[in-house]
N, C-alpha and C positions, 0 to 999 in steps of 0.2 A: 320514162316510167315503165316499170315492168308490169305487164298485164297477162293474166291467165285467161285464155279464150273461154267462151261459153261452153264449148264442148269438153273443156278441161284437159285437152290433149297437147296444148302448146303454151309455152311461155314466150312472150315477145317483148323486146325493149322498144316501145313505140316512141316515135318523135311527133306523130300527128294522128288524130282520130277524126274521121268525118262520117257524117250521116249520108246515106244514099237510099233512094227508093229501090225496092227489089221487085221487079215485075215477074220474073221467071219462077217464083216460088210461092207457096202458100203464105209465107211470112212476107209482109209488105215492106219491111224496113230492115236495114242492116247498118251496123257500125263497122267501118273499115279502118284498120290500123296500118300505118305506114312505118316501116322501120328503115334504118340507115343502110344496112347491107343490101345493096342491089347491084346488078350488073346488066349488061345488054341482053343477056340470055335468061335472066331471072327477074320476076316481078318483085317489087319491094312492098307489096300490099297483101293483107290477109283479112279475112272476115273475122272480126272479133266477137260478134254476136248477131243473131237474127231475132226479130221481134214481129209480133202480129200487127202492131200499129205503130204509126209514126210517134205517137205520144209515149209509148213504152220505150222506144229507142232514144228519144230525146231525154227522157227521165234518167236512163242509164248514162247517157252522155253527161248530164248534169251531175250525177253521182261521181263520175270519174273526175270531172272538173273540181268538185268539192275536195276530193282526195288530193288532187294536185295543189290546190290553193292552201290546204292545211299543211303542205310540205310532208305528207306521209311518205315514209320510205318503205321499202319492201315491195310486195306484190299485190296488185289490185285484182280481185277475182270477179270477172264479169258475170252478172246474173242473167 
């Protein structure tokens, strides 16, 4: 699924999205997208969005899940 990151600066074709706690920032939760193109010298993960609470991040993850389950084509824009 193609996703536009929260900062609106990148489009990525993700194969997996995961929730992680974010300790180093004022935002306490992040969604991390994994994409297929990776190599030994390049990470295949990117921050899709940052959220103030775990609940906000999980709500966004649920919205992405709903878009996937409906079979929506096109680009999902992270809030």
